[in-house]
Structure formats: structure tokens, C-alpha cells
KOLZA-857222 format. One record per atom (N, C-alpha, C, O, CB): x, y negated, z negated; residue in one letter. Coordinates in pm, whole numbers, plus 50000, padded with zeros to 5 digits. Glycine has a CB too. Layout:
% KOLZA-857222
XYZa/...
% end
This chain:
% KOLZA-857222
399256981926314m/398856995426355m/398227002626226m/397327011026236m/400157003626415m/398846998126093t/398287006825981t/396727005025975t/396007014825957t/398957002825835t/396216992525989v/394486991226003v/393756998526034v/392807004825989v/393996984126072v/394576996626168r/393807008726317r/393857022426285r/392967030026322r/394757009126483r/394847026026220v/395087040526168v/394127042626089v/393337051926108v/396347043626097v/394017031525953l/392747035825832l/391597035725861l/390837043125797l/392567028125720l/391067027125970v/389767025926063v/389567041526110v/388537047226074v/390027014326210v/390427047826181l/390327059926218l/389937069926144l/388997077826156l/391227062526258l/390947068626049y/390587078025944y/389287076525860y/388817086525806y/391647078025854y/388777066325849f/387177064425813f/386307070625904f/385527079225863f/386697049825811f/386357066226067k/385317073026135k/385797087526162k/384967094626218k/384927065526267k/386937093026133l/387047108426135l/385997113626038l/385167122426060l/388557113926091l/386247104425889a/385587110525791a/384237108825769a/383457114325691a/386127108125693a/384117101125843s/382367097925857s/382007105725934s/380927110625902s/381777084225910s/382567110726054m/382157121726143m/381897133026082m/380867139426103m/383047124626238m/382767136326007t/383277150025910t/381907151425829t/381167161325825t/384887146925785t/381747140225770k/380657139525654k/379167140425706k/378287144825631k/380797125125571k/378867136425834q/378077137525918q/377857154925947q/376757160525942q/378597128426029q/378877160325971f/378917175726022f/378557181225911f/377547188225925f/380297182326077f/379097180825776l/378917189025676l/377307184225591l/376857190425494l/380377187825583l/376897176725631a/375267175825579a/374447185325663a/373447191025617a/374527159625599a/374917187125795d/373947198025870d/374827202525980d/374857197226091d/372407191725934d/375617213825939p/376617219826046p/375887224126149p/376407222826260p/377487231326000p/374777229026142s/374057241826238s/373137230726354s/372727233926465s/372667255526115s/373027219226297t/372497208526425t/373507198726481t/373457193926595t/371267198426375t/374437196226386f/375467187826439f/376027187826598f/376447197026667f/376537190926357f/375887176526621e/376287173826777e/376867161526815e/376177151526794e/375157174626866e/378247159726880l/378387145326917l/378017147027071l/378187156527147l/379997138426884l/377357132027094p/377037128127181p/378097132027334p/379317131927317p/376827115627132p/377617134627452r/378677140627542r/379207127127604r/378417117827615r/378067152427660r/380377126027641a/381417115427694a/380667110627820a/380347119627897a/383037121827731a/380267096027860r/380017090627984r/380847084728070r/380397080928178r/379277083527973r/381977083328043t/383047080828114t/384347082328073t/384597083327953t/382957070628148t/385147082628149h/386377087228139h/387197075428057h/386997063528081h/386927090828283h/388007079227972y/388627068827846y/389707060727937y/390357051327890y/389547078527689y/389827064828060t/390857054728137t/389717043528177t/390297032928196t/391797062628293t/388787042628191n/387717032928220n/387597024828111n/387457013228150n/386427038728251n/387587025627980s/387617020027872s/388877014627787s/388767006427695s/387027027627817s/389987020027828l/390997017027746l/391897014227870l/391797019227982l/391427028527634l/393067002627813s/393786997927891s/395077005727888s/395127013727794s/393846985227868s/396227005427972s/397407012527961s/397927010027815s/398127018327727s/398417008228073s/398056999727812e/398746993927660e/398257000727558e/399027005027471e/398456978527618e/396717003027550e/395997008427439e/396307023527445e/396327029927340e/394417005027446e/396567029427565i/396607043827580i/397687047527527i/397567057227453i/396537049027708i/398877042527539a/400327040627532a/400337038127349a/400907046827283a/400957025427648a/399827028827290e/399577027727139e/398857037527085e/399277041126975e/398927016227100e/397587044927138l/397187057127058l/397797067727073l/397697076726989l/396027060827072l/398657069227199g/399837081127193g/400947080927103g/401577091127074g/400527082227318g/401217069227057r/402147070526940r/401557071226816r/402177076926726r/403027060126932r/400227065326792m/399697069126692m/399357083926672m/399417088626558m/398777061926683m/398957092426790f/398407102226779f/399507112126675f/399347117626566f/398017106526923f/400717111126776r/402077114826742r/402717113126595r/403237121826524r/402857107426829r/402547101126573l/402957098126405l/401987102226310l/402387106526202l/403137082326367l/400797101726333f/399797104526209f/399017115626236f/398667122126137f/398807092926176f/398657119126342f/397847131526358f/398237144226411f/397437153326430f/396907128726428f/399827145126441d/400347157126514d/401807163726413d/403017163126436d/400837151026692d/401277168126330p/402557167826224p/403417179726299p/404607178326274p/402097172126032p/403217187326357d/404217197826424d/404837189826575d/405837194126631d/403207214426465d/404217180426615g/404497173026737g/404407186326853g/405397190026918g/406147164126725g/403297191526863d/402797200626990d/402177194427063d/401977199927171d/402007211626972d/401627181827043g/400657176727134g/399077179427123g/398147176727199g/401067181427253g/399137186126992s/397457188026963s/397197187126815s/398047184326731s/396827203627014s/396147189226796l/395427187226663l/394767202426624l/393637202526673l/394167174426680l/394957211426575t/394287223026564t/393307220526414t/393227211026336t/395457236326564t/392717232826419g/391507231826310g/392267230526188g/391857221626113g/390417245326301g/393317237226147k/394027239126035k/394467224625998k/394057219725892k/395177249526057k/395437216426094e/395697203926065e/394637196826043e/394697188725950e/396377198626148e/393567197726111f/392487185626072f/391997188325926f/391707179125849f/391027185426181f/391927201925891q/391547202825767q/392417198425680q/391957196625568q/391217213925739q/393637195925697s/394647191925602s/394517176725615s/394547170825507s/396177197925635s/394387169225722l/393897155325738l/392647151625661l/392667141825585l/393617152725881l/391787157325672m/390487154625609m/390697157825435m/389997151725354m/389237165425687m/391537166025397d/392057168325266d/392387154725197d/391867152025088d/393297177525274d/393507143625277t/394087135125227t/392857124525203t/392837115425121t/395277131625309t/391867128025293a/390587116225284a/389587124625139a/388577119125093a/389357115325488a/389947134125101g/389127137624972g/388177147425043g/387377151724960g/388297123724888g/387987152125156i/386757160725225i/387497174525242i/388557175325306i/386127153925392i/386967184025189m/387177200225178m/386457205225291m/385237204225293m/386587207725037m/387027209825376l/386457217325524l/387237235025479l/388387237925444l/387437206625725l/386137242725499t/386607258125535t/387517258925656t/387517249325734t/385297267925570t/388097266925674d/388757271625820d/387817271625946d/388107268226061d/389297286925809d/386677276225897i/385897279525992i/384927264826024i/384577262926141i/385107293225942i/384577255925928e/384077245225962e/384887237026025e/384427229226108e/383577240125873e/386427237325990a/387327227926052a/387557232326215a/387747223426299a/388757227825963a/387537244626249d/387477248126379d/386147245426448d/386267242726567d/387817261526388d/384807245426396e/383807242226463e/383647227126489e/383027223326589e/382787247726403e/384237217526392l/384297202326418l/385097200026542l/384657192726631l/384967194226296l/386187205626549i/387257202526661i/386717208026772i/386897201626875i/388727208226640i/385987219926783r/385007227526892r/384157217326951r/383957215127071r/383997239326827r/383567210126823s/382297196526878s/382887188826955s/382397186127065s/381607185426763s/384157183126911m/384767173326990m/385417173327088m/385737163527156m/385317168326944m/385737187127108v/386327193227253v/385057192927331v/385117189727450v/387047210227249v/384057195627284k/382737200227401k/382367187727433k/381997187227550k/381237209727344k/382317176827374s/381787164627400s/382727153127491s/382497141527522s/381457159527263s/384017163327520a/384767153827611a/385127163827726a/385797160527823a/386157146127537a/384657175227709e/385057186327842e/384497182127982e/384807188828080e/384357202527815e/383857173527989s/383237167928112s/384437159728199s/384657160628319s/381937157428066s/385167150928094f/386187145728188f/387497145628154f/388357137728194f/385967133628219f/387667157728057v/389167158428011v/389617177128007v/388987184727933v/389267149627826v/390447180828074e/390867196528067e/390847204027946e/391637198627868e/392187198528109e/390317213627897v/390177216127746v/391197232227760v/390857241827829v/388117217727682v/392047231627703k/393077246327679k/392767250327557k/392297242827471k/394817244727682k/392997261827541d/393077272527411d/394567271827374d/395547269927446d/392597290127451d/394477273627248t/395917276827172t/396037288527180t/395097296227199t/396127273427027t/397537292927164e/397887307327184e/397127314827115e/397227326627149e/399177310927154e/396287312627017d/395327322326915d/394267324926994d/393597335026976d/394757315726770d/393967315727093g/392507317727161g/391617304627077g/390457304027117g/391737336627121g/391927295326983k/391167287226961k/391377275927003k/392487273527050k/390957287226867k/390207264026996v/390407250827056v/391257241026947v/391387241726824v/388867244427096v/391737231927046a/392517220026951a/392497209727015a/392187209727134a/393997221626911a/392817198526947l/392297187027007l/393457182327068l/394387182626987l/391627177326917l/393817177827185s/394757176127274s/394777163327254s/393787158127201s/394587180927406s/396147153627299t/396017139227298t/395097130827420t/394747119327393t/397487134527303t/394807135127517h/393557132627595h/392217135227526h/391457125727507h/393597140827715h/391917145927492i/390747145727385i/390577136627292i/389487131127273i/390727155727311i/391827133627215f/391557124427127f/391347109727190f/390737101927118f/392607125027031f/391707105727297f/392027093527334f/390227090627396f/389607080027397f/393557093227455f/389807103427438q/388247106727516q/387517100727369q/386797090727364q/387767128527572q/387867108827259w/387077106027139w/387117089627076w/386177083027034w/387657116427028w/388327086427086y/388427071827051y/387677063027115y/387017054427058y/389597067227065y/387787065727306s/386857057227350s/385387056127354s/384707046527391s/387117056627440s/385007068327306d/383347070827274d/383067063427156d/381897062327119d/382867087127243d/384137057527082q/383767055126935q/383407036426973q/382727029526897q/385417059826795q/383887032327074l/383867017927111l/382517015627132l/381707023127186l/384697014027234l/382297003227078g/380956997727066g/380156999426925g/379286991626883g/380157004227174g/380617010326864d/380177016326762d/380557003926619d/381587002826552d/380957032426762d/379196995626614n/379746988826497n/379336989826350n/378436984126287n/379636976826523n/380186998126318d/380517002226186d/380006993426059d/380086981126069d/381957003026183d/379576998225961d/379586988425813d/380886986325764d/381416994825691d/378776995125681d/381486975425799k/382926975625743k/383026973925600k/384126974525545k/383756964925803k/381876971725530k/381746970625388k/381816986825338k/382396988225231k/380256962225347k/381336998525399e/381287011125413e/382797016225434e/383407023825359e/380327014325523e/383207010725542c/384687013925574c/385607012325449c/386237021525398c/385237004125691c/385596997625399a/386506992525302a/386247002625181a/387117009025121a/386236976325266a/385227002725163q/384727010525025q/385237024125017q/385887027624919q/383097012025014q/385027031525107l/385487047525130l/387177046225139l/387847054325074l/384737055325299l/387767037025211l/389327037025193l/389717033225039l/390557039224972l/390047025425300l/389057024025004f/389587018024867f/389467031724786f/390447036724731f/388587003724794f/388257036924783s/388337049124678s/389607059224691s/390167064524595s/386987058424697s/389957060924828l/391257068024861l/392507063324801l/393447070524769l/391467067624999l/392427047024787f/393537046424739f/393677041324595f/394747038824539f/394167039824821f/392477040224544d/392497038824393d/392327049524322d/391267053724275d/391587030724345d/393587055124312d/393657070824250d/393147071124083d/392887082224036d/395497077024258d/393017060524007d/392637063723881d/391307057323856d/390827056023743d/393657059823785d/390757053623963d/389257045123928d/389577033323850d/388687029323775d/388077054323831d/390567027623852s/390537013623774s/389867001323865s/389286992623801s/392187009023734s/389897000523960g/388906991324043g/389876983224102g/389516973424167g/387736982223960g/390976985724089d/392396981524150d/393146990624208d/393137002524175d/393256976424059d/393956985124314i/395126992924389i/396546988124343i/396826976624376i/395036990824553i/397536995724269t/398676993424243t/399736995124375t/399527001524478t/398897001424132t/400656989124347v/401616994124452v/401987006324471v/402317010124583v/402646989224443v/402007014724358m/402367029624381m/401247036724434m/401457045224521m/402807036924254m/400117034524396e/398817039624456e/398827038324583e/398857048824649e/397647033424413e/398817026724648f/398957024124765f/400107029624851f/399787033924962f/398917012524764f/401357030124818k/402457037124903k/402207055224869k/402617063824947k/404257030224844k/401517058324746h/401397071524712h/400527078624848h/400797089024908h/400617072624557h/399337068824872q/398197074224969q/398757071325108q/398587080125192q/396647066424949q/399407060225143l/400097059125263l/401097070325283l/400907076425388l/400747046225268l/402247075125199d/402687089225222d/402067099825245d/402497108825319d/403217093025145d/400747100125171k/400037113925191k/399417112125338k/399057122325396k/398757117425065k/399277100525397m/398937099825550m/400077100825668m/400037102325790m/398267086425570m/401107099225570a/402567098925675a/402537089725753a/402597091325874a/402867110525772a/402427078625695m/402737067225750m/404137060225720m/404317049025768m/401747059425717m/405167066325641g/406377063725602g/406587047225577g/407157039225651g/407287069925707g/406137045525484i/406357029925428i/407257029625316i/407207038025225i/404987022625376i/408017020925319s/409267022725217s/408537015525095s/407427010425114s/410927014425270s/409117015224972q/408477009624843q/408486995224849q/407586988624798q/409207014124711q/409626989424919e/409736977224952e/408736968725018e/408376957424987e/410656977125011e/408246978125140e/407486972125233e/405956974925169e/405106966225188e/407816978425388e/405586987225091a/404246985525037a/404056973424931a/402976967924908a/403866998624970a/405586969524857n/405286956824778n/405086944624838n/404396936124781n/406226954224693n/405666942224961e/405356930025020e/403876930825103e/403316920425137e/406606926425116e/403386942025129l/402196942925209l/401236940225067l/400326932225084l/401996959125307l/401326944324976i/400406941724876i/400496927924815i/399526923424754i/400536951524776i/401646920824829q/401846906224802q/401026897924884q/400356888724837q/403226902124821q/401046901625037e/400486893925104e/398986895325114e/398176886825151e/401076894325208e/398786908225071l/397176909125068l/396616903824913l/395396902824903l/396656927025097l/397116901824840d/397106899624697d/396326884224680d/397106875624641d/398786900024634d/395136880224700l/394786867524716l/395106859824562l/395836850024545l/393196867224771l/394446866124473d/394636860324368d/396126859624261d/396236852724160d/393626865324317d/397126868724318g/398356867024274g/398336876524121g/398916874324015g/398666850124265g/397646884724153n/397856896124015n/398676906124011n/399176911023909n/396756903823983n/398846909624135g/399916919124177g/399106934624183g/399706944824150g/401316918424057g/397956934824220v/397056944724232v/395806939024356v/395256928124374v/396476947724071v/395716952724427l/394426948524520l/392916949624453l/392606959424385l/394406958824655l/392286942024471s/390806943124401s/389886951624538s/390396953424648s/390036923524356s/388856955024513e/387916959424636e/387756945124716e/387956944624837e/386236966524580e/387496937124662n/387106927124754n/388136920824824n/387836913024914n/386396917824694n/389466923224792e/390776917324869e/390866929224957e/391676928025048e/392316913824771e/390186941224950f/390466951825025f/389616952825148f/389876957825257f/390366962924947f/388316945325094e/387296942825246e/387996930225308e/387886929725430e/385306938225214e/388576921725260e/389206911125310e/390076914325435e/389866910025549e/389946905425206e/391136922825394l/391786934225487l/391016939225586l/391216934925699l/392196945925416l/390276946425570i/389356953725656i/388666942525765i/388906941725886i/388196961525557i/387996936525709e/387446923425792e/388366916925886e/387996914926002e/387036912025696e/389486913625845h/390356906925906h/391186911926040h/391526906026143h/391096904225810h/391366926125990f/392486932726090f/391626943326133f/392136952926192f/394036938626020f/390126942926107y/389416955126181y/389536954026344y/389326943426405y/387726955326139y/390026970026427p/390056967326548p/389056963326609p/387976969126606p/390416975026600p/389386949026695i/388296944226788i/387656949526874i/386556945126908i/388556936626846i/388296961826936e/387636969227045e/386236973926978e/385196974027044e/388606982227101e/386286978326831f/385216986726793f/384046979326763f/382996984726725f/385546994826684f/384246963426784q/383006955726760q/382576947326864q/381756938726833q/383126947726648q/383016947827003h/382776937827120h/382496947427204h/381336946127243h/383936927727172h/383116957927256r/382866966627348r/381656974827355r/380936976927258r/383776973427349r/381476978827457s/380286988427484s/380667001227578s/381547001027664s/379086979727560s/379857012027547k/380357024527572k/380287027427739k/379927038427781k/379507034927482k/380647016727824g/380947021627972g/379427024528008g/379127028728120g/382077036427988g/
% end
């Protein structure tokens, strides 16, 4: 699940960068089929767990603009309140043909679990550059720009992403991925991680 969440961070970050490049013209393509036509019940259940654990900090079943703003902050991308709300609104708009949209109590739109499922489904078949994905994610973990990721850096960023991994687990994961045995992850080793565990459905499925 860890790599799947990291890849989702990459996709969200890439979408946000596209938005920031030209907010006035940014628009996500409209969904062409309901997410249940692309995702199995097992995948939907796993996505639900991921959403609750990593994208819904207050457990209310939705991701607000403010929460999305904080999420992107962990990826090093700064959004204003207005920009975060506009981006959430764009994600909601792309899904509204198939998913019911409800406003929050303050009248703003929020990303519900069903809209998240729809957005995820709409990403299927997008064959991203895995090297670009690995480079962006590597830069998040390499706090001191040394070109290597230490156990402490690895755990620190996972903690920021609320992944709840222990120091021992982080150390074991580093050891497993550390191909040359020097105790740290190089960018090439991190690319191997993304290449090996990149979610298969993003590579081979079509978008309905």
C-alpha cells in the first residue's frame, strides 16, 4: 500500500502543478464511466482504507480545500485557500456526472470518498513517466539534498504523510531496498522501488 499511496501523492502533486501553471484555464476531463465499471470491489475497499488513513485526517469522510492544502504542503507545494478550493471544485466537477455532490456545512465543496474513487478511476491508463514520479518523490524524502535518503529522512517524510511507520519498520524497509548495502537509498535505488511496485492498473488499463 505504501508505494500506491506515494504514487497517488505524485499524481495529486502533478495535477496541482498543472493547475498552478494556469489556474484560469485548468480543467479536468469529465468522467466517462462510473468508477465501479473500472474498479473491483476489493480495489474500492482498499481505496476506502487508504482514503481514511492518509487523505481524511478528521475522519469525516471528505477532503476539504484546507485539508488538501495541508496535503500538498507535505509535497512541498504551496496553495492559497482560494487555489485549494478551486482545485477541489475542479475535481468535483469532473466527477459530478456519476457521483452525487454535497456541499460542506460552510457551503464549500469537498472531496468525498466517492469522488476520490472516481478521480482514481479516471487516472487509470495514464502511463506516467515513472522516472519523473521517482524523482519528485525522492526530492521529498531527501531533506538535505545529499543525493541519498537516510532512515531518519525516510521515516520523517512518511510521518508527515501520516503513514504511521515505526523506526524499526523504516529501517527494515531501507535495508530491503538498499541494493548496494550502504545503509541509505540512492535515487537509482528509489527508482527501482517505484519501477518494481508501481501500481499495475495505472500502466495497463484503459479508461473505459
